[in-house]
N, C-alpha and C positions, 0 to 999 in steps of 0.2 A: 884582541882579547878573547880568550877561550870562554865559552858560555856553557853552563850546565843547567838544564831546566828539568825539574822533576814534576811529573804528572802524578799528583797525590792519589787520584782515583785508581789508576792502574799500576802505580809504583813503577813507572817507566822513566828511565834516565835518558834524556836526549842531550847530545853534546854537539856543539857547533864551533867552528874555527873561522878566524878572519884571515889568517896567513898560513903559508906553508910551514913556517917556523913553529907556530903554535901546534900544528898537527904533529910535526916531527917530535916535539917535546912530549906530547901525549903518548906517542908510540914508543917512547923509551921506557914507559912504566906500565903500559896496559897489557902486557903479555903477548903482543903480536909476534908473529913469526919473523925470522930474519929476512926472508924473501919479501915480505910486505914492507918492512922498513927500508930495504934497498930500493923497492919500487918508488916509495915516497921521495927518496932523495934524488932519484933519477929524473924526476919531473921538474919542469921549469918553475911552476908556481902551484898554488892551491887549486886553481881551476883545472889545470891539466891533471892533477891527481884525481879530482872528482869526476872528470869526464873519461879518463882512460883507465881507470882502475879495473884490473882483471876481475872476472865474475867471481872466482873463488875467494878473492880478497873482499870483494864488495859484499858478498853474503855475510861474511863474518862481521864486517863493519856495521852493516845495517842491524844485524842481530844484537850488537853491542850498544846500539843507541846512537851511532854517528849518523844522524838523519840526513846530512848533506849528500851522502852516498846513495840515497834513495832516488834523487832527481834523475839521474842518468841510468838507472837500473833497467836492464832489458827483462822485465818481469815475465814475459812469455817464454824465456829460456830457462827459467828456474825449474828444477826437478821437484818432485813431491817432497823428497827428503829436505831440500833446501827450504821449501815453504814451511815444513814442520819446524825446522831450526829457527826461522825468522819469527813465525807467529807464536811460538812458545815463549818468546821473549818480548816481541814487539807486535802484539795483536792488532794494532791500529792500521796495519797494512792489509787487513783481510779483504778490503774492497778490490784489491789488485790480484787476488788469488783465484786461480781456477781450481776449485775444490774437487772437480771431477778427476784430477790427476792422482788424488790420494787413494792409496790402498788401505785395507783394514788396519794393518800395523801402524801406518801413518796416523790414522784416526785415533787409535789407542794411545799413541805417544802424545799427540796434540791434546786430546781431551784430558789426559792425566794432569796436564799443566794449565790448560785454558778451557775450562768446562763451558764457557759461554758459547762455544761453537756447536753445542749439542744438537741444535735444530738442523744442522747440515749433515750429520753423521748417518750413514746407512747401517743402523743398529742391527738389522736382521742378518747382516753379513759377518758380524764379528764372531770369532771362534772363542773357545774357552780361555786360551792364553791371553788374548786381547782383552777379554772381560776382566781377567785377573789384574792386568796392568791398570785398567781404568778404575776399578773398584778399590784397588789398594790405596789410592789417593783421593778418589772422588766417590765415596759411598752413596751419595745422593742419587746415583743412577741405578741403584740395586733393583728398583721396581721394573726396570726395563730388561733385566737380565734373564736369559734362558739358562737356568742352572744346569740343565742336562748337557750343555755343551762343554762344561768344565771337566777335564780329565784329572788324573791324580796330581801331576805336577802343578796344574793350574790351581787346584785346591790348596796345595801346600804353600804356594806363593801367596795366594790371596789370604788365607787364614793366618799366615805369618804377620800380616799387616792389619787384618780386620777379623779377629777371631770370632766376632759376634755372628758371622755368617755360617758358623759350624752347623747350625740347625738345618741348613739346606744341603749339607755335604753327603755324598754317597761315599762312605769310608772305604768301601770295597775297591774303589778305583785307585787307592794309594798303594804304591809299591814301596819296597824298602828304602829306596833313595828319597822318595817323597816324604816318608815318615821321618827320616833323618833330618831333612830340611825343615820340616814343620816343628818337630820337637826341639830342635836347636834354639828356636826362638819362642815357642809356645809349649813348654813342657806339660802344661795342664791337660793336654790331650792324650796323655800316656795310656790311659785305660783302654783306648780304642786301638792301640798299636798292635800290629801283627809282628812281634819281635823276630819271628823266624824268617821273615822276608828280608831282613837286613843282612847284607854281606859285609865282608871285612872293611871295605872302603866306606860303607855307610856307618859302621860302628866307629871308625876313626873320626869321621865328621861329627857324629853325635856326641861321643864321649869327650871330644876336645872342648866342647862348650857346656855339656851337661853330664859331668862325671857320675852323678847320682844314679844313672841308669846302668851302671856297670853290672849289678846283679843279674840283669836280663841278658847279658852278652854271652854269646857262644864264642869263646876265645879261639876255638879251633878254626874259625872262619878267617882269622887274620893271617895274612902271609907276610913275607919279608918287608916289602915297602910299607904295608899297613902298620907293622910294628915300629918301623923307623919313624913314620909320621906321628903315630900316637905317642911314643916315648919322648919325642922331642917336645911335644906339648904337655904331656902328662906323665912324667917319669915314674910317678907312684904306681903305675900299672905294670911295672916290670915284673912284679910277683906272678903275673899271669902269663908271662911271655914264654913261648917255646923257642928258645935261642937257636935250636937246630934249623929253624926256618930262615935264619939270616945268613946270606952269602957274604963273601968278602966285600963286595961293593956296598952291601947294606951296612956292614960294620964300619966302613970308612966314613959314610955319611953320618951314622949315629954317633960315633966316637968324636967326630969333629965338633958336634954340638952338645953331646952329653958324655964326656970322657969318663965319668964315674962308672960306666958300664963295661969298661975294659976287663974287669974281673970276671965277667961272664963269657968273654970271647972264647977262651980255651978251656974253661971250666964248666962244661955243659953236661 
């Protein structure tokens, strides 16, 4: 009989099986890869599956809460990436982990999901991007952050999720691409934007989600593909389009998705 045990404290689902057939039945519905399913079927019984499971399958199975696969796991062969995968979902295996393997990006990824490992993190080594990952989901660590390490993209990413940290931001670090990213989700920061720094690609990304900023747009910056991408999402901006910028391959893409613009193809 298949058993499902839920640890209410950590919200961890642990699953165990008594027979090979129970496991195979579970593997038909759990989203496992075809190769993993074939491996299960090739084994003589459940014990052989548990003992001979290849490492790449074993990591996935442990991460998913199939605890029986932990018994024969060669923990010393796991990469730092594998450890992040497992501990992000199953932190109870932390006592088997060599945390010295982890680089700063590993730490950012892990702490964004499992903040209880904070005491092991080399905080002084984190760069701005890694800080943006952590603080986007774990703002309680803000007092540890060296804000000077965050560059433009880092600020755009962080403020998209945690706008309250704008008081620490050096706005001069943001380029056009950063502003497009930030304003797409947090339009209230518009007053600080250097509109001239946005290129055609940036304007397409911004106007696709925040069309109210169109009065600030320098339409001359948009080229062929920019216009195709924008008009597919926001056809109402066709009144600003310089149709001469569209080549035949642009027209083919645009008309496939917005055939009403055929009238402008030769009437430019």
